[in-house]
N, C-alpha and C positions, 0 to 999 in steps of 0.2 A: 761425819757430812759435812756441816756447815764448812769447816777449815777446807776439805775436799770441793765442794764446791768454789769455793774462793781462791783458792790456787789456780782450777782450769779459769776461772772469769779472770785472776790477771795477766795467765798464759796467753790467753785467749787477745785479751785487751793488749798487751808489750807486742804481739805479734802483728796488730794492727796500727798500732797509732806509731803514728811521726814522730821521729827527732824532733824537738823543737830545741834552737838554739840558745842557750844563758847570754843575757842579754848585757850590755856593757855597762850599763846604769839602773836603776828603778824603775820599773813595769810602773806608767804610769796611767793605764787605762782599760778597760777590756782586763777587768781583773776575774773574772770567770772564763779561761782558757786554758787552751795544752799548755803546760808547765814543762822545764827542762827537767834533765833527770840528773842534773848537779847543779851545785852551788859554789860557786868556789870561796877557799878558806874555811869551807865548811862540809857536813858530808849529809848526802840524801839516804834516807834508812826506809824501809817499808812500817809495816804495820806488826808485824814479828819482833826485828828488832826496834821498833818503840817501844811492846812489849815486854820485850826484856828487859830495857833499861828499868821500865817501872815498875820490874817486879822487885829487879832490884836495890828500886831507888838510889839507883846510881846517879839521875838527871831530875832538873825540873822541868815543868813540861809549861807550855804559854800557847794560849788560845787569843790566837788576834783577830776571830770572825770581827767583821763591821758589825754596828747595832747601829739601826736605825733609829735619828732620832722623833721626838715626837712634834709632827706636823704644826708646826705656829697657825697653819690657819683651822683651826677644827671650832666646827662650832661648840659654842659654850651650852656647859653639861658634856658634850661626848668622855665618855670612859677611856683614855687610853692605857690599853696593855703591853708593856716590852712583849717582844716574842722569847718564849723561852728557850732557853741552851743548855744541850746536853754536851756532856766536854768531857775529855778521860778523866776518869778520877784524881784530884788532888793536883787540877791543874787551875791556874789563875791565869782570866780570862783579863785580858787588855782590850775590848775591843778597839777599832779606826786606828791603829797603829801602823797599820801596813798597807799603807796610801803611799803609792810612791813620792808624791810631796809629803812632808806633816807640818805641820805649825810649833813653834819654837814647844809650846804650851800642850800640845801631844808630845814631842821629841820627849818633852822633861814627865808627861807620865806613864813613857816608854822607860824613859831612863831611871826611874824610879822605885817600878815595878822587877824591874830589870836587878837592881841591885836589891830589892828586897828580898827578893824569890832565891835569890843566889848568897846572900848574905856579903855583901860586897865584891864576892869572889868571881873575877872576871874569869877565873880557870875553870870554874864548876860548869858544869855539862848541863848544855841547855837545849830541848825539844821545841821547836814553833812550828806550830799545824792551824789548819782553817778547816777546808771543806777541799775534800777534790778538786783539784785544777784551778787551785785560787793562790792567786797571785799574790796574794796581800803573805801569806805566809814564807813566800820568798823574798819580798821585801824584808820582812821583818828578821829575819836573820843574817838578811844583809847587812842589813843596817848595824847590828851586834853586833857582827862580823867586825865591822868596820870602828866599831866603836870600841876594840880590843877583846871581847868574848872568844877565849880560844879552841872553844869545845863547842860548837854550835852543830845540831844536827837538825833538819830539817825535814817534816815527814808530810812529801809532797801527797798523800792521799787523804791527812787529814782524819777526821773524826769518822768518812761515810768510809774508809776504808777498814781503820781500826773498828768499827761496827760489825763491818762484811764478815773480820775475823772472830763474830761472837764476841769481845770483848768489851767490857762494861764500860758504858755511861752513866753520867752524875749532872743534874741539873748543876748550873753553878751562874752565880753574879758576877756583874760588873765590877773589877777592880775599884775602892773608889778613888775619886778625884779625878772622873772621868772626867775630860776637857767636852766641850758641846762638838758634835759629828761634824768633822767635813765632809764637804763633794768629792769626790774620788774622780 
């Protein structure tokens, strides 16, 4: 029943959605907006294809949802709790690497995470995701392609689409070494 409803919603959305052209460079602002249906040098996939890769364990999954930094002006004694992130089981979370322009320290964090999860194999299949209509995952996938990763998949529907199909989610924490969040 859930899959039938999800399929109906996806078909209805596809029928009314406007085609978004793929930009020639990184998206630099308005990161939560309709996204293209492709990524040059990689492959855009839906939740069912992503789930098949996940079940086969034939790809590694990288969540790039940004993480809000602790506000600098919190009154003394205020308790700060990071917003929890539920993600695809087994995925690593590399927050803030999907901005259009990233600092060298963030690029280093991203490269290190990619190298660790792929064991340094640039031909290893990698799936990038965030939320639905989130340019962060498109930017991160594009960056990986530019860095020579040859089997890049992009899940435009992110964890929203994954959950809509009834696939499992689990709580994740950011990978260690995360630099201070950048504005975007």
